Every structure is written in C-alpha cells, then in structure tokens.
ZAPA-693767 format. One record per residue (C-alpha): y, z, x; residue in one letter; residue number from 1. Coordinates in steps of 0.05 Angstrom, whole numbers, plus 5000, padded with zeros to 4 digits. Example, Ala and Ser with C-alpha at 12.3 -4.5 7.8 and 13.67 -1.06 7.14 Angstrom:
// residues 2
   north     up   east   votor   migu
    4910   5156   5246       A      1
    4979   5143   5273       S      2
***
This chain:
// residues 475
   north     up   east   votor   migu
    4972   5652   4882       M      1
    5007   5613   4826       K      2
    5074   5618   4864       L      3
    5040   5590   4927       A      4
    5010   5532   4887       K      5
    5078   5518   4856       F      6
    5112   5517   4924       R      7
    5058   5471   4951       R      8
    5068   5427   4890       L      9
    5143   5423   4903       L     10
    5128   5398   4974       R     11
    5089   5338   4948       T     12
    5121   5269   4954       T     13
    5113   5255   4880       A     14
    5152   5317   4858       V     15
    5206   5305   4911       R     16
    5212   5233   4889       T     17
    5218   5255   4817       S     18
    5273   5304   4835       L     19
    5311   5248   4870       W     20
    5301   5204   4808       Y     21
    5325   5261   4764       A     22
    5387   5269   4808       F     23
    5401   5194   4804       L     24
    5391   5196   4729       N     25
    5441   5252   4722       I     26
    5491   5214   4766       L     27
    5481   5148   4730       L     28
    5480   5180   4661       A     29
    5543   5221   4677       G     30
    5578   5158   4702       T     31
    5556   5120   4640       A     32
    5579   5178   4596       L     33
    5648   5178   4629       G     34
    5655   5103   4622       V     35
    5631   5105   4550       Y     36
    5679   5161   4532       H     37
    5737   5124   4564       W     38
    5720   5058   4530       A     39
    5709   5089   4462       T     40
    5773   5129   4468       S     41
    5812   5067   4484       R     42
    5779   5030   4427       Y     43
    5790   5086   4376       V     44
    5863   5094   4398       D     45
    5873   5019   4390       A     46
    5842   5020   4321       Q     47
    5885   5079   4300       L     48
    5947   5047   4326       S     49
    5931   4981   4293       T     50
    5916   5013   4225       G     51
    5979   5055   4229       L     52
    6022   4995   4247       Y     53
    5993   4954   4190       D     54
    6010   5009   4139       E     55
    6079   5015   4169       F     56
    6091   4941   4160       V     57
    6069   4946   4088       D     58
    6119   5003   4074       L     59
    6174   4967   4111       R     60
    6164   4905   4068       D     61
    6168   4949   4005       I     62
    6234   4978   4030       A     63
    6263   4910   4046       E     64
    6244   4882   3978       K     65
    6255   4942   3931       G     66
    6303   4985   3969       G     67
    6305   5059   3984       F     68
    6281   5082   3915       Q     69
    6221   5036   3916       A     70
    6203   5062   3986       L     71
    6212   5134   3961       K     72
    6165   5124   3903       R     73
    6112   5091   3946       E     74
    6115   5145   4000       V     75
    6111   5200   3947       A     76
    6052   5165   3915       S     77
    6014   5157   3980       R     78
    6030   5229   4000       S     79
    6000   5257   3936       R     80
    5937   5214   3942       A     81
    5876   5243   3976       P     82
    5885   5237   4051       R     83
    5840   5178   4063       Q     84
    5835   5172   4138       G     85
    5885   5230   4148       G     86
    5951   5191   4140       R     87
    6016   5230   4137       Y     88
    6087   5208   4117       Y     89
    6159   5232   4122       L     90
    6219   5198   4090       L     91
    6289   5228   4101       V     92
    6356   5203   4076       D     93
    6418   5189   4118       S     94
    6434   5263   4122       S     95
    6364   5276   4149       L     96
    6343   5312   4086       R     97
    6269   5303   4067       K     98
    6261   5263   4003       V     99
    6185   5247   4005       A    100
    6123   5256   4046       G    101
    6071   5307   4066       N    102
    6100   5323   4134       L    103
    6143   5386   4132       V    104
    6189   5370   4190       R    105
    6205   5321   4243       W    106
    6156   5319   4303       P    107
    6185   5327   4372       K    108
    6158   5318   4442       E    109
    6191   5357   4497       D    110
    6249   5368   4449       D    111
    6264   5294   4448       D    112
    6269   5256   4383       Q    113
    6212   5208   4370       V    114
    6234   5137   4385       A    115
    6247   5095   4322       L    116
    6231   5027   4352       D    117
    6176   5006   4304       E    118
    6122   5017   4357       T    119
    6066   5067   4360       V    120
    6078   5128   4403       H    121
    6041   5194   4415       A    122
    6075   5256   4388       A    123
    6055   5329   4388       W    124
    6037   5351   4318       I    125
    6033   5426   4303       D    126
    5991   5450   4245       D    127
    6053   5480   4212       D    128
    6085   5412   4207       M    129
    6035   5390   4153       I    130
    6040   5414   4081       S    131
    5977   5445   4055       G    132
    5917   5475   4091       A    133
    5890   5434   4149       L    134
    5836   5449   4198       D    135
    5863   5403   4252       D    136
    5883   5434   4317       E    137
    5950   5422   4350       D    138
    5947   5357   4389       E    139
    5978   5290   4400       Y    140
    5977   5241   4341       W    141
    5999   5169   4339       P    142
    6066   5161   4303       V    143
    6112   5103   4285       I    144
    6182   5105   4255       G    145
    6242   5063   4234       K    146
    6315   5075   4216       R    147
    6337   5031   4159       F    148
    6407   5003   4150       N    149
    6425   5056   4098       D    150
    6411   5111   4149       G    151
    6344   5133   4120       S    152
    6286   5143   4166       I    153
    6212   5130   4154       L    154
    6158   5163   4197       L    155
    6083   5152   4193       L    156
    6028   5190   4230       S    157
    5953   5193   4229       R    158
    5904   5249   4244       S    159
    5855   5238   4302       V    160
    5805   5291   4279       A    161
    5755   5240   4254       Q    162
    5760   5201   4319       A    163
    5752   5264   4359       D    164
    5690   5283   4319       E    165
    5660   5214   4332       M    166
    5673   5220   4406       Q    167
    5645   5290   4409       L    168
    5583   5266   4373       F    169
    5575   5211   4424       S    170
    5583   5260   4481       I    171
    5532   5308   4451       Y    172
    5483   5251   4439       A    173
    5489   5224   4509       L    174
    5484   5294   4539       S    175
    5421   5307   4498       S    176
    5392   5241   4521       L    177
    5410   5260   4593       L    178
    5373   5327   4586       V    179
    5312   5292   4556       V    180
    5312   5241   4614       I    181
    5316   5297   4666       V    182
    5261   5338   4632       V    183
    5216   5278   4626       L    184
    5228   5258   4699       A    185
    5212   5328   4723       L    186
    5151   5334   4678       T    187
    5125   5267   4701       M    188
    5138   5287   4774       G    189
    5099   5352   4765       V    190
    5042   5315   4730       F    191
    5040   5261   4784       M    192
    5043   5314   4839       G    193
    4985   5353   4809       R    194
    4944   5290   4800       T    195
    4956   5265   4871       I    196
    4946   5335   4899       L    197
    4877   5340   4865       R    198
    4856   5274   4896       R    199
    4881   5294   4964       I    200
    4847   5362   4960       D    201
    4782   5327   4942       S    202
    4789   5281   5002       I    203
    4808   5340   5047       S    204
    4748   5381   5024       A    205
    4701   5323   5038       T    206
    4734   5313   5107       A    207
    4724   5387   5123       E    208
    4650   5381   5105       T    209
    4643   5320   5149       I    210
    4679   5355   5207       V    211
    4629   5412   5197       G    212
    4573   5363   5216       G    213
    4549   5334   5150       D    214
    4559   5260   5164       L    215
    4522   5240   5100       S    216
    4581   5261   5056       R    217
    4627   5207   5030       R    218
    4696   5206   5000       M    219
    4695   5213   4923       P    220
    4716   5153   4882       L    221
    4746   5156   4813       S    222
    4724   5086   4792       G    223
    4795   5066   4772       R    224
    4803   5020   4833       S    225
    4870   5051   4850       D    226
    4900   5060   4919       E    227
    4861   5124   4930       F    228
    4796   5088   4914       D    229
    4814   5032   4962       H    230
    4829   5085   5015       L    231
    4764   5121   5000       G    232
    4724   5057   5005       E    233
    4754   5042   5073       R    234
    4741   5113   5097       L    235
    4670   5109   5071       N    236
    4658   5044   5109       R    237
    4686   5078   5170       M    238
    4640   5138   5160       L    239
    4581   5091   5150       D    240
    4598   5059   5216       R    241
    4606   5126   5251       I    242
    4540   5151   5223       E    243
    4507   5087   5245       Q    244
    4536   5095   5315       L    245
    4515   5168   5318       M    246
    4445   5149   5296       Q    247
    4445   5094   5348       G    248
    4468   5144   5401       M    249
    4411   5191   5384       R    250
    4361   5134   5386       E    251
    4390   5110   5452       V    252
    4385   5180   5481       T    253
    4312   5185   5459       D    254
    4296   5115   5484       N    255
    4331   5127   5551       V    256
    4291   5191   5560       A    257
    4227   5154   5542       H    258
    4236   5087   5577       D    259
    4271   5110   5640       L    260
    4226   5170   5654       R    261
    4169   5125   5677       R    262
    4208   5086   5731       P    263
    4243   5149   5755       L    264
    4176   5185   5759       T    265
    4146   5126   5796       R    266
    4204   5125   5845       L    267
    4197   5200   5858       R    268
    4121   5195   5867       N    269
    4130   5139   5917       R    270
    4177   5181   5960       F    271
    4129   5240   5954       D    272
    4072   5197   5980       M    273
    4115   5176   6039       L    274
    4128   5249   6057       L    275
    4055   5270   6054       L    276
    4033   5235   6118       E    277
    4058   5192   6174       E    278
    4065   5118   6156       R    279
    4074   5055   6196       S    280
    4143   5021   6198       P    281
    4116   4964   6155       E    282
    4093   5014   6102       E    283
    4159   5050   6103       Y    284
    4195   4983   6096       R    285
    4152   4961   6038       Q    286
    4162   5029   6003       A    287
    4237   5024   6013       M    288
    4238   4953   5985       E    289
    4199   4975   5923       E    290
    4246   5035   5914       A    291
    4306   4989   5919       I    292
    4274   4942   5868       H    293
    4264   5000   5820       D    294
    4335   5024   5832       T    295
    4362   4954   5817       E    296
    4322   4953   5752       D    297
    4352   5020   5733       L    298
    4423   4997   5750       M    299
    4412   4933   5710       K    300
    4389   4974   5651       T    301
    4449   5021   5654       F    302
    4497   4962   5664       N    303
    4468   4927   5603       T    304
    4473   4991   5562       M    305
    4546   4998   5583       L    306
    4562   4926   5566       Q    307
    4529   4934   5497       I    308
    4569   4998   5484       A    309
    4635   4967   5506       Q    310
    4622   4905   5464       T    311
    4603   4944   5401       E    312
    4662   4991   5410       A    313
    4711   4934   5420       G    314
    4736   4962   5487       T    315
    4710   4903   5527       L    316
    4771   4862   5544       R    317
    4753   4788   5539       V    318
    4794   4726   5532       K    319
    4781   4687   5468       M    320
    4792   4612   5471       E    321
    4762   4548   5444       P    322
    4691   4540   5471       V    323
    4646   4479   5465       D    324
    4579   4508   5444       L    325
    4544   4442   5458       A    326
    4569   4444   5530       G    327
    4547   4516   5537       V    328
    4478   4498   5510       A    329
    4468   4441   5560       H    330
    4494   4483   5618       Q    331
    4451   4545   5604       V    332
    4389   4504   5587       A    333
    4397   4467   5653       G    334
    4398   4533   5690       F    335
    4334   4559   5656       Y    336
    4297   4492   5656       R    337
    4267   4502   5727       P    338
    4241   4570   5707       V    339
    4207   4539   5646       A    340
    4178   4482   5687       E    341
    4143   4533   5732       Q    342
    4106   4556   5669       R    343
    4094   4483   5648       M    344
    4142   4491   5589       Q    345
    4195   4443   5564       R    346
    4267   4461   5546       V    347
    4302   4411   5501       L    348
    4374   4412   5476       V    349
    4394   4381   5409       D    350
    4470   4379   5415       A    351
    4494   4307   5413       R    352
    4569   4320   5403       R    353
    4618   4375   5420       P    354
    4622   4433   5372       V    355
    4681   4480   5384       T    356
    4686   4554   5364       V    357
    4734   4608   5386       R    358
    4702   4656   5434       G    359
    4688   4677   5506       N    360
    4648   4626   5546       R    361
    4616   4676   5594       D    362
    4591   4722   5538       L    363
    4565   4665   5496       L    364
    4529   4638   5558       S    365
    4499   4707   5570       Q    366
    4475   4712   5498       A    367
    4443   4643   5500       L    368
    4412   4660   5568       G    369
    4380   4723   5539       N    370
    4351   4683   5481       L    371
    4323   4630   5529       L    372
    4295   4683   5575       D    373
    4257   4714   5516       N    374
    4233   4646   5492       A    375
    4207   4627   5561       I    376
    4176   4696   5571       K    377
    4136   4697   5506       Y    378
    4119   4623   5498       S    379
    4051   4600   5525       P    380
    4040   4546   5576       Q    381
    4055   4476   5550       Q    382
    4102   4510   5501       G    383
    4166   4479   5475       L    384
    4234   4513   5473       I    385
    4288   4478   5432       L    386
    4363   4495   5433       V    387
    4402   4467   5374       Q    388
    4477   4467   5359       V    389
    4494   4447   5287       E    390
    4561   4443   5251       H    391
    4565   4454   5175       A    392
    4623   4455   5127       A    393
    4641   4528   5140       D    394
    4596   4550   5197       S    395
    4569   4533   5265       V    396
    4497   4551   5283       R    397
    4468   4560   5352       L    398
    4392   4568   5349       S    399
    4335   4577   5399       V    400
    4263   4563   5376       S    401
    4199   4575   5414       D    402
    4124   4570   5404       T    403
    4106   4642   5421       G    404
    4076   4697   5378       P    405
    4140   4707   5338       G    406
    4164   4772   5307       I    407
    4136   4801   5243       P    408
    4185   4800   5185       A    409
    4185   4876   5180       G    410
    4204   4885   5253       E    411
    4262   4835   5257       R    412
    4317   4885   5243       E    413
    4288   4937   5289       R    414
    4285   4890   5350       V    415
    4361   4887   5350       L    416
    4363   4961   5367       Q    417
    4366   4985   5439       R    418
    4300   4995   5478       F    419
    4258   4966   5421       T    420
    4197   4930   5447       R    421
    4139   4906   5404       L    422
    4067   4920   5423       D    423
    4052   4851   5450       H    424
    4114   4856   5495       A    425
    4095   4921   5529       R    426
    4057   4887   5585       S    427
    4114   4839   5603       S    428
    4174   4860   5645       P    429
    4238   4880   5608       G    430
    4276   4939   5580       N    431
    4285   4921   5507       G    432
    4360   4910   5513       L    433
    4364   4834   5511       G    434
    4369   4824   5436       L    435
    4413   4885   5429       S    436
    4463   4853   5476       L    437
    4458   4786   5439       V    438
    4472   4823   5374       N    439
    4532   4859   5404       A    440
    4561   4794   5430       I    441
    4550   4762   5362       A    442
    4588   4818   5328       R    443
    4645   4811   5377       L    444
    4650   4738   5357       H    445
    4643   4756   5282       Q    446
    4576   4719   5281       A    447
    4509   4740   5252       T    448
    4438   4740   5279       I    449
    4380   4716   5236       S    450
    4305   4704   5249       F    451
    4259   4653   5219       A    452
    4187   4630   5229       D    453
    4175   4568   5272       N    454
    4100   4564   5254       A    455
    4081   4581   5307       P    456
    4137   4617   5342       G    457
    4205   4644   5326       L    458
    4274   4615   5311       I    459
    4334   4658   5329       V    460
    4400   4634   5301       T    461
    4472   4656   5315       M    462
    4517   4635   5257       T    463
    4592   4631   5269       F    464
    4635   4631   5206       A    465
    4694   4583   5215       V    466
    4753   4573   5168       S    467
    4779   4504   5151       T    468
    4808   4475   5214       G    469
    4785   4530   5262       S    470
    4716   4500   5276       G    471
    4714   4428   5299       R    472
    4658   4379   5311       A    473
    4683   4322   5354       D    474
    4649   4255   5351       A    475
***
C-alpha cells in the first residue's frame, strides 16, 4: 500500500517538477563548481608565482650587492627558518656542488634541466628531494632559477599543499551545498506533491459523491483563497447552477404533467364524443376546428418551453448588435395598442430619445410583447399601461407598468418559474410561460428582472448593465 502511494506521489506534477529542478540545480551547481575551481586555481597559481618571484628578486638583489657569500648566508638562514608558506631553496656553486638550501637535489622534468631564465616554471618535485620529513605528495611545484656570472645557481620553489587544501575545502563545501540543495528540492517536491494530492483527492471524493446522485454536496474550501479555492468556488457555482437546472427540470416535468393533462384529456374526450354517434358535417367541422385550436395551443406551449430551454442553456444562436430600446418600445406598443383599445385601455410610451444597448432585436421585442400582453390581460377597463425606457449612468431600464391586481411580494420570484400561475390568473387564458421566457431573454442579455408596486398595479423592469461607452443615450 505504501509503495503504491509512493509511486502515485512520484507521478504528481509537483514531484516531477521538483525532480527537474533538482537536476537543473545539480547541473548549474556542477558548472559553478567547475568554474570556481578553475578560477581559484588560476588565482592561487598566480599568487604563488608572484610571491615566489618577489622572493627571488629579493635574493638576487642580495647577491648582486653582497656577492656569493652574502647570498649563501641568506639562503642558509632562510632554509633553517620555519617553513613559512612552504618555501624551499637550493644554491650550488660553479661545480654544481650544493652549498646551501633545504632542497636535496636538482629537480628535473622529463629529464630536462629546469630553465634558468628568471621566470616561474612548473617542475616535478619528489618527496625525496626535500630534506626532513614532509607530508606533501609528489606533484608539480612552481620553481624559478638563475645562473650568476660566477657560475653559481640559485633555485627557489614553493609547496602547493596549502593551496591544494584550500581548493579541496572549497570543493567539499560546494559539494555539500549541492547535496543540501538537492535534498531540500526533493523534500519540498514531496511535501508539495502530498499537499496537492490531498486537495485533489478531496475534490475527487466530492465529485464521486456528486456523480453518485448527491447534488447537494459542494467542493471543500480551505479558506486560504489559493488557486484550489478559486477552482472550488467556480465548481460550486457550476454545481449550484446544475442543481438549479435539475430542480427546474423536475418542476417543469411536474407542471407539464399537471397543466397539459387537461387539454389533452379534453381533446381526447371530444374525439370520443364524435365517435359515439353520427354527427352532422357542421358538427364534425366545429369539433375539428376546436381540436386544431387545442393542438395549436399545445404546440405553442411546447415551442415556448423549447425556446426558454435553448435561451437558458445558451444554445440559441442569435445575433447580438446595437438595438435602440426606445424604437423597440414604440414599435411593440404600436402593435398592441389596438388590442388594448378593444378593452378601452390606453398604452403610452415614455421614450423621448434613442437608448442603445447590445442585444437581439427580435428577442427583446418578444420579451416586451409578453410584458404588454400580461399588462393588457390583467388590467381593468379604462386601465393605463405605460412603457418607459430610461438611461442611467451605468444601466438602461425598460419597464412596463399597469393598473391591474399586481403580484404579492412573496410570489414575485415564483412567477418567473415555468407554468406558474397565480390564483387570480387561473380563469384567464395562458400557460404560465410568459414571464419565464422574459426572464430567460433577460439572462441572455445579462439583464435582471425586478418587480415593484404601482399602487395599484405592477411595474416590471428589465435592467441592462452597461459599461462606460457601451450604452448610449442619443439626444
């Protein structure tokens, strides 16, 4: 079980990313280590060569001023002194016999004599070339030599053990730092992987519960407002919407079964009556016309339901363009004004100047038509229906007010649902889908529906939010 969890952990993006970072750290640190070692080696070699040359110049000046004996005394003195910095000397006379120094014999490289050109060279120094015990290993040391006019030769060399120790210390320090970086990167990767995996497992477990049918469950939030919380909030909003749509679907199914059963039953009974006994052609014709009328009502109901569903789901393909709401108000009000006049009602429009929003003219006309149809249907004779288009700083409002019975405050949210009809509307024709379609069209246009009292009557307002420059009220 633990091995499976570890393998799953290694497959997480966080751990894989950490491994890549660890590899890059190794590569970069290794490159830096190589460059540092090369630079320090060059610097240390330069310092050794400079120090050796300065001491050689000092001894050369002594020889030039005091002669061979003065040089001999100085070399002997420096050879007997504690080896500060690991300096070594060799002075031979013209017959190549050693007269002073702590080097036993002459160093050679590939059996060639060391060049005596007063410049620093590298020569192979064996441990048996140095008098006394020495822990240095055989290696190349910097050397410098000179042949004087009397035939004597002076040779200086310097141990590189201290420099090698410093370089080794630097290498060990950088290598230890590299190991620490890699361990920290891997540890952080495992920690991040476990943390992310716990959050993902929590989301996956909740998703499995939701798939199992519990739509009330929501994604857990940590309260840290991180990217997982933002994702969880969006998923929860999506789940709220899905639950709302599922609830609406159940309500629609119930409402369809309730509201459409009566016309279908009436249609079936009418045909049954026609089959019971012989009828005259006029009676058959009248029954067929009534059946066609009922069928048209059913088709209208289903078409409205389909349009609402397509609008709410966003699958209704409509062209959005600048629309003058004032022009729409005048046009639709002119179409319904004859219907209102038959009921001795007045339809007025308060839209003195163009007000432009982005939308679909046909859908906005249909929404306004549904509002006017309801206002005319429920307003009494001599009633007044007023259509207003107003432009504010950040919104555009299209409202329809009437003088009918209005809608109680507690029922205003419910009337936007499909097939919802209040008690006083049961006797009037309709299917309870008008305001649902208006609400769906408003959502498609990112607008809101609100209700207010007209004392007496009702005011229904569609509010369109417009950003600066998107809504325009032309004089």
